[in-house]
C-alpha positions as CSV (number, residue, x, y, z in Angstrom):
1,M,-18.6,-27.3,15.5
2,S,-17.4,-30.4,17.2
3,K,-13.7,-31.1,17.7
4,E,-14.2,-34.4,15.8
5,T,-15.5,-32.4,12.7
6,V,-12.4,-30.2,12.8
7,D,-10.0,-33.2,13.1
8,I,-11.7,-35.0,10.2
9,A,-11.5,-31.9,8.0
10,V,-7.8,-31.6,8.6
11,A,-7.1,-35.4,8.5
12,E,-8.7,-35.4,5.0
13,K,-6.3,-32.6,4.1
14,V,-8.9,-30.1,3.0
15,D,-9.1,-29.8,-0.8
16,S,-7.7,-26.3,-1.4
17,S,-9.5,-26.2,-4.7
18,K,-12.7,-26.0,-2.8
19,I,-11.7,-23.1,-0.6
20,R,-13.3,-19.9,-1.9
21,R,-10.9,-17.1,-2.2
22,G,-13.5,-14.3,-2.3
23,N,-14.8,-12.0,-5.0
24,T,-12.7,-12.4,-8.1
25,N,-13.9,-9.1,-9.6
26,V,-10.4,-7.5,-9.7
27,N,-8.3,-5.5,-12.0
28,P,-6.1,-8.0,-13.9
29,S,-3.3,-5.5,-13.9
30,L,-3.2,-5.5,-10.1
31,K,0.3,-4.4,-9.1
32,G,2.1,-4.3,-5.7
33,G,2.7,-0.8,-4.4
34,A,0.0,0.6,-6.8
35,F,-2.2,1.3,-3.8
36,L,-0.4,4.6,-3.5
37,V,-1.3,6.0,-6.9
38,G,-4.6,4.2,-7.7
39,T,-8.1,3.6,-6.4
40,T,-9.2,0.2,-5.1
41,S,-12.9,-0.8,-5.0
42,P,-14.1,-2.4,-1.7
43,E,-15.6,-5.3,-3.7
44,S,-12.1,-6.3,-4.9
45,I,-10.6,-7.0,-1.6
46,F,-10.8,-10.0,0.7
47,V,-12.0,-9.6,4.3
48,S,-11.7,-12.1,7.1
49,E,-15.5,-12.5,7.3
50,E,-15.2,-14.4,4.0
51,W,-13.2,-17.3,5.4
52,T,-15.0,-20.5,4.5
53,E,-16.0,-23.2,7.0
54,E,-13.0,-25.3,5.9
55,Q,-10.5,-22.4,6.4
56,R,-12.0,-21.7,9.9
57,M,-11.7,-25.4,10.7
58,I,-8.0,-25.3,9.9
59,A,-7.4,-22.2,12.1
60,Q,-9.4,-23.7,15.0
61,T,-7.5,-26.9,14.8
62,V,-4.2,-25.0,15.1
63,I,-5.6,-23.0,18.1
64,D,-6.9,-26.1,19.8
65,F,-3.5,-27.8,19.3
66,C,-1.7,-24.8,20.8
67,V,-4.0,-24.6,23.8
68,K,-3.9,-28.3,24.6
69,E,-0.3,-29.2,23.8
70,I,1.5,-25.9,24.6
71,Q,-0.5,-23.5,26.8
72,D,-2.0,-26.2,29.1
73,A,1.4,-27.9,29.2
74,F,3.0,-24.6,30.3
75,F,0.6,-24.1,33.2
76,K,1.0,-27.8,34.2
77,R,4.7,-27.6,34.1
78,G,4.9,-24.2,35.8
79,R,7.6,-23.0,33.5
80,E,8.2,-22.5,29.9
81,L,9.8,-25.1,27.7
82,E,13.5,-24.2,27.4
83,I,15.8,-26.1,25.0
84,T,18.7,-26.8,27.4
85,K,18.6,-30.6,27.9
86,P,18.3,-33.5,25.5
87,E,14.8,-34.3,27.0
88,D,13.7,-30.7,26.0
89,K,14.6,-31.4,22.4
90,L,12.7,-34.7,22.5
91,E,9.7,-32.9,23.8
92,M,9.8,-30.3,21.0
93,L,10.4,-33.1,18.4
94,D,7.3,-34.8,19.8
95,L,5.3,-31.6,19.4
96,V,6.4,-31.2,15.8
97,K,5.4,-34.9,15.0
98,K,2.0,-34.4,16.6
99,A,1.5,-31.3,14.5
100,G,2.6,-33.3,11.5
101,E,-0.1,-35.9,12.2
102,L,-2.7,-33.1,11.9
103,G,-1.2,-31.9,8.6
104,L,0.1,-28.7,10.2
105,C,3.7,-29.2,9.1
106,G,2.8,-29.2,5.4
107,V,0.4,-26.3,5.0
108,S,2.4,-24.9,2.0
109,I,3.7,-28.3,0.7
110,P,1.7,-29.6,-2.4
111,E,-0.6,-32.5,-1.8
112,A,1.5,-34.7,-4.1
113,Y,4.2,-34.6,-1.5
114,G,2.0,-35.2,1.5
115,G,1.1,-31.6,2.4
116,L,-2.1,-29.7,2.5
117,G,-1.2,-27.5,-0.5
118,L,-3.1,-24.5,0.8
119,D,-3.4,-21.3,-1.1
120,F,-1.2,-18.4,0.2
121,N,-3.9,-16.5,2.1
122,T,-5.0,-19.6,4.0
123,G,-1.4,-20.2,4.9
124,T,-1.2,-16.7,6.2
125,Y,-4.3,-17.4,8.3
126,F,-2.4,-20.4,9.7
127,S,0.4,-18.1,10.7
128,E,-2.1,-15.9,12.7
129,A,-3.5,-19.0,14.5
130,I,-0.1,-20.5,15.4
131,A,0.9,-17.4,17.3
132,A,-1.0,-18.9,20.2
133,G,1.8,-21.4,20.5
134,F,4.4,-19.1,22.1
135,S,8.0,-20.1,20.9
136,F,6.5,-23.2,19.2
137,A,5.3,-20.7,16.6
138,T,8.9,-20.0,15.7
139,T,9.7,-23.7,15.4
140,I,6.7,-24.5,13.2
141,G,7.1,-21.3,11.3
142,A,10.6,-22.3,10.2
143,Q,9.2,-25.8,9.3
144,T,6.4,-24.5,7.2
145,S,8.0,-21.4,5.6
146,I,11.7,-20.7,5.3
147,G,12.8,-24.2,6.0
148,S,10.7,-26.0,3.4
149,L,9.6,-23.4,0.8
150,P,13.0,-23.2,-0.9
151,I,12.6,-26.9,-1.7
152,V,8.9,-26.5,-2.7
153,F,9.7,-23.6,-5.1
154,Y,13.2,-24.4,-6.3
155,G,13.7,-28.1,-5.8
156,N,13.8,-30.6,-8.7
157,E,11.5,-33.6,-8.6
158,A,14.1,-35.9,-7.0
159,Q,14.7,-33.3,-4.2
160,K,11.0,-32.8,-3.6
161,Q,10.3,-36.5,-3.5
162,K,13.2,-37.1,-1.1
163,Y,12.6,-34.4,1.5
164,L,9.1,-32.9,1.3
165,P,7.0,-35.9,2.5
166,G,9.1,-36.2,5.6
167,I,8.9,-32.4,6.3
168,A,5.2,-32.5,5.8
169,S,4.7,-35.4,8.3
170,G,7.0,-33.9,10.9
171,E,9.5,-36.8,10.6
172,L,12.1,-34.4,9.2
173,I,12.7,-31.0,10.8
174,A,13.6,-28.3,8.4
175,S,16.0,-25.3,9.0
176,Y,17.2,-22.3,7.1
177,A,20.9,-21.2,7.3
178,L,21.6,-17.8,5.8
179,T,22.9,-15.4,8.5
180,E,26.7,-15.3,9.3
181,P,28.7,-13.3,11.8
182,T,29.6,-10.7,9.2
183,A,26.5,-11.0,7.1
184,G,23.1,-10.2,8.6
185,S,20.9,-7.7,6.7
186,D,23.5,-7.7,4.0
187,A,23.0,-11.4,3.3
188,N,24.9,-11.5,0.0
189,A,28.1,-10.6,1.9
190,G,28.3,-14.1,3.3
191,K,31.7,-15.8,3.4
192,T,30.7,-19.4,3.5
193,K,32.3,-21.1,0.4
194,A,31.5,-24.1,-1.6
195,T,34.3,-25.8,-3.7
196,L,33.6,-28.4,-6.3
197,T,35.8,-31.5,-5.9
198,E,38.0,-32.6,-8.8
199,D,35.8,-35.6,-9.6
200,G,32.8,-33.3,-9.8
201,K,30.7,-35.4,-7.3
202,L,30.8,-33.2,-4.2
203,Y,30.8,-29.6,-3.0
204,L,33.0,-29.0,0.0
205,L,31.4,-26.3,2.3
206,N,33.5,-24.2,4.6
207,G,32.2,-21.4,6.8
208,Q,29.9,-20.6,9.7
209,K,26.2,-19.8,10.2
210,I,24.6,-18.2,13.2
211,W,21.1,-17.8,14.7
212,I,19.8,-20.9,13.0
213,T,16.3,-21.7,14.0
214,N,15.5,-25.4,14.6
215,G,19.2,-26.0,14.1
216,G,19.7,-28.1,17.2
217,F,17.3,-30.9,16.1
218,A,17.0,-30.3,12.4
219,S,17.3,-33.1,9.9
220,V,17.6,-30.9,6.8
221,F,19.3,-27.5,6.4
222,V,18.8,-25.1,3.5
223,V,22.3,-23.5,3.4
224,F,23.5,-20.5,1.4
225,A,27.1,-20.3,0.2
226,K,29.2,-18.9,-2.7
227,I,30.7,-21.3,-5.1
228,G,34.3,-20.4,-5.9
229,D,34.6,-16.7,-6.8
230,D,30.9,-16.3,-7.6
231,E,29.5,-12.8,-6.8
232,D,26.1,-14.2,-5.7
233,L,25.0,-17.0,-3.3
234,S,24.0,-20.5,-4.3
235,T,21.9,-22.8,-2.2
236,F,22.4,-26.4,-0.9
237,I,20.4,-29.0,0.9
238,V,22.5,-30.2,3.7
239,E,21.6,-33.2,5.9
240,K,22.6,-33.3,9.5
241,D,24.7,-36.4,9.0
242,F,26.8,-35.1,6.2
243,E,30.5,-35.3,7.1
244,G,32.0,-32.0,8.1
245,L,28.9,-30.4,9.6
246,T,29.2,-29.5,13.3
247,I,26.2,-28.2,15.2
248,G,27.0,-25.7,18.0
249,A,25.5,-25.4,21.5
250,E,22.1,-23.8,22.1
251,E,22.1,-20.1,22.3
252,K,21.0,-18.4,25.5
253,K,18.3,-16.0,24.5
254,M,15.9,-13.4,25.9
255,G,12.9,-15.2,24.5
256,I,11.6,-18.0,22.2
257,K,13.5,-20.3,24.6
258,G,11.5,-23.3,23.5
259,S,12.9,-22.8,20.0
260,S,16.3,-24.2,19.1
261,T,18.8,-21.6,18.0
262,V,22.4,-22.7,17.2
263,Q,25.5,-22.0,15.2
264,L,26.5,-24.3,12.3
265,F,30.2,-24.9,11.4
266,F,31.2,-26.3,8.0
267,D,34.7,-27.9,7.7
268,N,35.0,-29.4,4.3
269,C,31.3,-30.5,4.7
270,K,30.7,-33.0,1.9
271,V,27.5,-32.2,-0.1
272,P,26.6,-34.2,-3.1
273,V,26.3,-32.2,-6.3
274,E,22.7,-33.3,-6.7
275,N,21.9,-31.3,-3.5
276,L,22.5,-28.0,-5.2
277,L,19.1,-26.3,-4.9
278,G,18.0,-24.2,-7.8
279,E,20.5,-22.5,-10.2
280,R,24.0,-21.6,-9.4
281,Q,24.2,-18.0,-8.1
282,G,20.4,-18.1,-7.7
283,G,20.6,-18.2,-3.9
284,F,20.4,-14.5,-3.2
285,R,17.2,-14.0,-5.2
286,M,15.9,-17.2,-3.6
287,A,16.6,-15.8,-0.1
288,L,14.8,-12.5,-0.9
289,N,11.8,-14.3,-2.3
290,I,11.5,-16.7,0.6
291,L,11.9,-13.8,3.1
292,N,9.0,-12.0,1.5
293,T,6.7,-14.9,2.3
294,G,8.0,-14.9,5.9
295,R,7.4,-11.2,6.3
296,I,3.7,-11.1,5.6
297,K,3.3,-14.2,7.7
298,L,5.1,-12.5,10.6
299,G,2.5,-9.7,10.1
300,A,-0.3,-12.2,10.5
301,G,1.5,-13.7,13.5
302,G,1.6,-10.2,15.1
303,V,-2.2,-9.9,14.7
304,G,-2.6,-13.4,16.3
305,G,-0.4,-12.4,19.2
306,A,-2.4,-9.3,19.8
307,K,-5.7,-11.2,19.8
308,F,-4.2,-13.8,22.2
309,T,-3.2,-10.9,24.5
310,V,-6.7,-9.4,24.3
311,D,-8.2,-12.7,25.3
312,R,-5.9,-13.1,28.2
313,C,-6.3,-9.6,29.4
314,V,-10.1,-9.7,29.2
315,K,-10.2,-12.8,31.4
316,F,-7.9,-11.3,33.9
317,A,-9.5,-7.9,34.0
318,K,-13.0,-9.3,34.6
319,E,-11.7,-11.4,37.6
320,R,-9.1,-9.0,39.2
321,K,-10.5,-6.6,41.8
322,Q,-9.1,-3.3,43.1
323,F,-10.9,-0.8,45.2
324,D,-13.9,-3.2,45.5
325,Q,-14.5,-3.4,41.7
326,V,-13.1,-5.4,38.8
327,I,-10.4,-3.6,37.0
328,A,-12.3,-4.2,33.7
329,D,-14.5,-1.3,34.7
330,F,-11.6,1.2,34.9
331,G,-11.3,3.6,32.0
332,V,-7.5,3.1,31.7
333,I,-8.0,-0.7,31.2
334,K,-10.7,-0.1,28.6
335,H,-8.4,2.3,26.9
336,K,-5.6,-0.3,26.6
337,I,-7.9,-3.2,25.5
338,G,-9.7,-1.0,23.1
339,D,-6.5,0.3,21.6
340,I,-4.9,-3.2,21.1
341,T,-8.1,-4.5,19.6
342,T,-8.4,-1.5,17.2
343,K,-4.8,-1.9,15.9
344,A,-5.2,-5.7,15.4
345,F,-8.5,-5.1,13.5
346,A,-6.9,-2.5,11.2
347,I,-3.7,-4.4,10.5
348,E,-5.5,-7.7,9.9
349,S,-7.5,-6.0,7.2
350,A,-4.3,-5.2,5.3
351,V,-2.8,-8.6,5.9
352,Y,-5.6,-10.6,4.3
353,R,-6.1,-8.0,1.6
354,T,-2.5,-8.6,0.6
355,G,-2.5,-12.4,1.0
356,Y,-5.6,-12.6,-1.3
357,N,-3.9,-10.3,-3.8
358,V,-0.8,-12.7,-3.8
359,D,-3.1,-15.6,-4.7
360,L,-4.8,-13.6,-7.5
361,K,-1.5,-12.5,-8.9
362,S,-0.1,-16.1,-8.7
363,E,-3.2,-17.4,-10.6
364,Q,-2.6,-14.7,-13.2
365,F,1.0,-15.7,-13.7
366,L,0.0,-19.4,-13.8
367,A,-2.5,-18.5,-16.6
368,E,0.3,-16.8,-18.5
369,G,2.3,-20.0,-18.6
370,L,4.6,-19.9,-15.6
371,S,5.1,-23.1,-13.6
372,E,3.2,-23.3,-10.3
373,G,6.3,-22.7,-8.2
374,D,7.4,-19.7,-10.3
375,A,3.8,-18.3,-10.3
376,K,3.6,-18.4,-6.5
377,L,7.0,-16.9,-6.1
378,N,6.3,-14.1,-8.5
379,G,3.0,-13.5,-6.8
380,V,4.7,-12.9,-3.5
381,R,7.5,-10.9,-5.1
382,E,4.9,-8.6,-6.7
383,F,3.8,-7.4,-3.2
384,A,7.2,-7.0,-1.7
385,V,6.4,-3.4,-0.6
386,E,3.2,-4.5,1.2
387,C,5.0,-7.5,2.8
388,S,7.7,-5.2,4.3
389,I,5.0,-2.9,5.6
390,L,3.1,-5.7,7.2
391,K,6.1,-7.3,8.8
392,T,6.9,-4.0,10.5
393,K,3.4,-3.1,11.6
394,G,2.6,-6.7,12.7
395,S,5.7,-7.1,14.8
396,E,5.3,-3.7,16.4
397,L,1.7,-4.6,17.2
398,A,2.9,-7.9,18.9
399,C,5.4,-6.1,21.0
400,Y,3.0,-3.2,21.9
401,A,0.2,-5.6,22.8
402,T,2.3,-7.9,25.1
403,D,3.8,-4.8,26.8
404,E,0.4,-3.4,27.5
405,G,-0.8,-6.9,28.5
406,I,1.8,-7.1,31.2
407,Q,0.7,-3.6,32.4
408,I,-2.9,-4.7,32.6
409,H,-1.8,-7.7,34.7
410,G,0.3,-5.5,37.0
411,G,2.7,-7.5,39.2
412,M,1.1,-10.8,38.0
413,G,2.1,-9.9,34.5
414,Y,5.7,-9.6,35.5
415,A,5.6,-13.0,37.3
416,T,6.1,-16.1,35.2
417,E,2.9,-17.9,36.1
418,T,0.5,-16.0,33.9
419,G,2.6,-16.4,30.7
420,M,2.5,-12.7,29.9
421,E,6.1,-12.0,30.5
422,M,7.0,-15.0,28.3
423,A,4.8,-13.7,25.5
424,Y,6.5,-10.3,25.9
425,R,9.9,-11.8,25.6
426,D,8.9,-14.0,22.7
427,A,7.4,-11.1,20.8
428,R,10.5,-9.0,20.8
429,I,12.4,-11.1,18.2
430,T,9.7,-10.4,15.6
431,K,11.1,-6.9,15.1
432,I,14.5,-8.4,14.3
433,Y,14.2,-11.6,12.2
434,E,13.1,-11.8,8.5
435,G,15.0,-8.5,8.2
436,T,15.0,-5.9,11.0
437,N,12.1,-3.5,11.0
438,E,14.5,-0.7,10.1
439,V,15.6,-2.6,7.0
440,N,12.0,-3.4,6.1
441,R,10.9,0.2,6.4
442,M,13.7,1.3,4.1
443,L,12.9,-1.6,1.7
444,S,9.3,-0.5,1.4
445,V,10.3,2.9,0.3
446,G,13.2,1.8,-1.8
447,E,11.2,-0.9,-3.7
448,L,8.4,1.5,-4.3
449,T,10.7,4.2,-5.6
450,K,12.5,1.7,-7.9
451,R,9.2,0.5,-9.4
452,G,8.1,4.1,-9.9
453,L,11.3,5.7,-11.2
454,Q,13.4,2.9,-12.7
455,T,11.1,0.1,-14.0
456,K,8.1,2.4,-14.4
457,E,5.7,-0.2,-13.2
458,I,4.0,2.3,-11.0
459,D,3.2,5.8,-12.3
460,L,4.7,7.8,-9.4
461,I,5.6,10.7,-11.7
462,G,2.1,11.0,-13.0
463,A,0.7,10.8,-9.5
464,G,3.2,13.4,-8.3
465,K,2.0,15.9,-11.0
466,K,-1.5,15.7,-9.6
467,V,-0.4,16.7,-6.1
468,P,-0.8,20.5,-6.7
469,G,-4.4,20.0,-7.8
470,F,-5.1,18.1,-4.6
471,I,-3.5,20.8,-2.5
472,F,-5.6,23.4,-4.3
473,S,-8.8,21.4,-3.6
474,Q,-7.9,21.3,0.1
475,F,-8.4,25.1,0.2
476,M,-11.9,24.8,-1.0
477,P,-14.8,24.3,1.5
478,F,-15.5,20.7,2.3
479,K,-19.2,20.2,3.0
480,S,-19.9,16.6,2.1
481,K,-20.8,14.3,5.1
482,A,-22.3,11.5,3.0
483,G,-21.0,8.0,3.5
484,Y,-17.3,7.9,4.1
485,A,-16.4,11.1,2.3
486,A,-14.2,12.5,5.2
487,E,-12.4,9.2,5.6
488,E,-11.8,8.9,1.9
489,R,-10.5,12.4,1.8
490,F,-8.1,11.7,4.7
491,V,-6.7,8.6,2.9
492,K,-6.3,10.6,-0.3
493,G,-4.5,13.2,1.7
494,L,-2.1,10.6,3.2
495,K,-1.2,9.4,-0.4
496,N,-0.6,12.9,-1.6
497,L,1.4,13.8,1.5
498,F,3.8,10.9,0.8
499,L,4.1,12.0,-2.8
500,L,4.7,15.6,-1.9
501,I,7.4,14.9,0.8
502,S,9.2,12.1,-1.2
503,G,9.2,14.3,-4.3
504,A,10.6,17.3,-2.4
505,V,13.3,15.1,-0.8
506,G,14.2,13.5,-4.1
507,K,14.5,16.9,-5.8
508,K,16.6,18.3,-3.0
509,L,18.9,15.4,-2.4
510,G,18.9,13.4,-5.6
511,K,20.8,10.2,-5.4
512,K,22.1,11.1,-1.9
513,M,18.5,10.6,-0.6
514,I,19.3,6.9,0.0
515,E,22.0,7.9,2.4
516,E,19.5,9.8,4.6
517,Q,18.2,6.8,6.4
518,E,16.3,8.8,9.0
519,I,14.3,10.6,6.3
520,I,13.6,7.3,4.5
521,L,12.2,5.9,7.8
522,N,9.9,9.0,8.1
523,L,8.6,8.3,4.6
524,S,8.1,4.7,5.4
525,D,5.9,5.6,8.4
526,I,3.6,7.7,6.1
527,L,3.5,4.9,3.5
528,A,2.6,2.3,6.0
529,E,-0.3,4.4,7.3
530,V,-1.5,4.9,3.8
531,Y,-1.8,1.2,3.3
532,I,-3.3,0.3,6.7
533,C,-5.8,3.2,6.6
534,E,-7.0,2.4,3.1
535,S,-7.3,-1.3,3.9
536,V,-9.4,-0.9,7.0
537,L,-11.6,1.7,5.3
538,L,-12.2,-0.6,2.3
539,K,-13.0,-3.4,4.7
540,I,-15.8,-1.4,6.3
541,Q,-17.2,-0.3,3.0
542,K,-17.3,-3.9,1.8
543,L,-18.9,-5.1,5.1
544,E,-21.6,-2.5,4.8
545,K,-22.8,-4.1,1.6
546,K,-22.7,-7.7,2.8
547,T,-25.8,-9.5,4.0
548,G,-25.9,-11.3,7.3
549,I,-23.5,-8.9,9.1
550,D,-24.2,-8.3,12.8
551,A,-25.3,-4.6,12.8
552,E,-24.1,-4.0,16.4
553,K,-20.7,-5.4,15.7
554,L,-20.4,-3.5,12.4
555,G,-21.2,-0.3,14.2
556,V,-18.3,-0.9,16.5
557,Q,-16.0,-1.8,13.6
558,K,-16.8,1.5,11.9
559,E,-15.8,3.3,15.1
560,M,-12.5,1.3,15.2
561,M,-11.8,2.3,11.6
562,R,-12.3,5.9,12.4
563,L,-10.2,5.6,15.6
564,Y,-7.3,4.1,13.6
565,L,-7.5,6.9,11.0
566,Y,-7.5,9.4,13.9
567,D,-4.3,7.9,15.4
568,A,-2.7,7.6,11.9
569,H,-3.1,11.4,11.5
570,G,-0.7,12.0,14.4
571,I,1.8,9.4,13.2
572,A,1.9,10.7,9.6
573,S,1.9,14.3,10.6
574,K,4.9,13.9,12.9
575,A,6.8,11.8,10.3
576,A,6.2,14.4,7.6
577,R,7.3,17.3,9.9
578,D,10.4,15.3,11.0
579,A,11.3,14.7,7.3
580,V,10.7,18.3,6.3
581,N,12.8,19.7,9.2
582,S,15.5,17.3,8.3
583,F,16.1,18.3,4.7
584,S,14.7,21.7,4.1
585,E,15.1,25.3,5.4
586,G,13.9,28.8,5.0
587,L,10.9,29.5,2.8
588,Q,10.7,25.9,1.5
589,R,10.4,24.6,5.1
590,K,7.7,27.1,6.0
591,I,5.7,26.2,2.8
592,L,6.0,22.4,3.3
593,L,5.1,22.6,7.0
594,S,2.0,24.7,6.2
595,L,1.0,22.2,3.5
596,I,1.2,19.3,5.9
597,R,-1.4,20.9,8.1
598,R,-3.6,21.6,5.1
599,M,-3.4,18.2,3.4
600,L,-4.6,16.0,6.3
601,N,-8.1,16.6,7.5
602,Q,-8.7,15.2,10.9
603,V,-11.5,12.6,11.2
604,E,-13.6,14.0,14.1
605,I,-14.2,11.4,16.8
606,N,-14.3,11.0,20.6
607,P,-11.4,8.6,21.1
608,K,-12.1,7.9,24.7
609,E,-15.7,6.8,24.0
610,I,-14.7,4.6,21.1
611,R,-12.1,2.7,23.0
612,R,-14.6,2.2,25.8
613,K,-17.2,0.9,23.3
614,V,-14.7,-1.5,21.7
615,A,-13.6,-2.8,25.2
616,E,-17.3,-3.3,26.2
617,M,-18.0,-5.4,23.2
618,V,-14.8,-7.5,23.7
619,Y,-15.9,-8.0,27.4
620,K,-19.3,-9.0,26.3
621,N,-17.9,-11.7,24.0
622,G,-15.2,-12.9,26.4
623,G,-12.3,-11.9,24.1
624,Y,-11.4,-10.6,20.6
625,C,-14.6,-10.9,18.6
626,F,-14.0,-9.1,15.3
């Protein structure tokens, strides 16, 4: 495909209605979190091999932009872009405008307001591709997600007409101001206040916001504050020139130095009443909904970062010689590259399975009569459990991959010139923003439990009653070697293990369970492996039935799936043992520890040979190729 073809496709703002979203043979009652208690058919999920030509064009345009405007500029400059001087901000503003000219600032903004109006899964694919832009990914991420989506989903027509076209073109830079010195993960504890003037024309904002991405050069801020004595937050659109707003100095940070991060100070900042965004006291719910969209996209970004690392490491390993041979031939290098590739492949399968389900659920809500904005918001909200899982797994992958990438590069990785140490520092923030990984791990279990025990949306109780039957079946001889029987048995074992341990914890601790954060984290580790393992297995089962699939590549993908399940066994087993040893004792402890060993069959593989095989295919293709 020529570069001209790609540019034309994006310049014409690809008609999202023509983008195929995959097989629509799905259960209309699809529910977030139900993966734990139900069975999903391989035909019902989306796999990345189903991206259309238009979608691939968009992703390639993003990557080409990042290579030309950011990566090449880095090597030419000899240092990373760091927002310390006025000319640095001008350079970043210029990059945003160039991205806007390609339509990249408006991926989630409707076409009526100058955006591309892409479906959710394609927007998630965009987030994977933009990871190649180092700290620019943070800048553009705020522009296309948390900075603009509150206006897209909650703005009235006048607000949309006023702000969205400029944001989509890159002429206006968007920012999101939620965090305060005393309100981080507990966002609703914010102390910023809004007071309505006597004439009813203005709100006067007073307070402080910290860690504001894009804040140093933003035109528009989405700001959260409490009106009067309200219990919950409200939201306001604040322009940089509004009287009473002061923008602080750039923060000195470990990474993402090319991204602007500042504090905001509000001293009777005058905000017109028409700039109240959404309903009064609707800000807290708005913040949670917008953060869910950011979480899954961070998961996609982690996958993109891992793929970028694999590409860089393959190039270096095939050129670097030690002991008269290229280091690519060494088993330990193959181990690292094979391992990063496998984790990226597995987590990617869960990311796009989820993004596709969000689109399907949104379409269902739309058909039920919800507005387009509400349908999309509720579609994302439906999969809050999965979004938290993917944020955690994707960010951990990004940090792991870049750490191993430095190790593969050796001393050159620690030096600034290869870009690996910058990628390593940039990746670290992903485990903190959009809710720390610890918060997201607790959220995944907490939200699942609420849906199972309070709202009864998921039949956790019914699934729990079936656990003894599954345990009994594990004592029976297992002889089937057909298809993926062993892998399916393992995934089923993971699900029942989570149900067993969470049920035992709940019975023992009752409402005090929520106070035992360490045990909740153990449960979240098991739950995450359930979802990733099932997703990668479903992907392989679907690919086997597709025509035109490269048989050699599929063979390696099968091996990667089994390797991921093999590693998940160790993660889930340890998490389960840690939980049991933390809340039980005596006979109960002995029984539960014995059942953990019985419930999880090990998928038999040769991990060394699989990692080597994966690395060889990646070498052959010059980088990540799955």
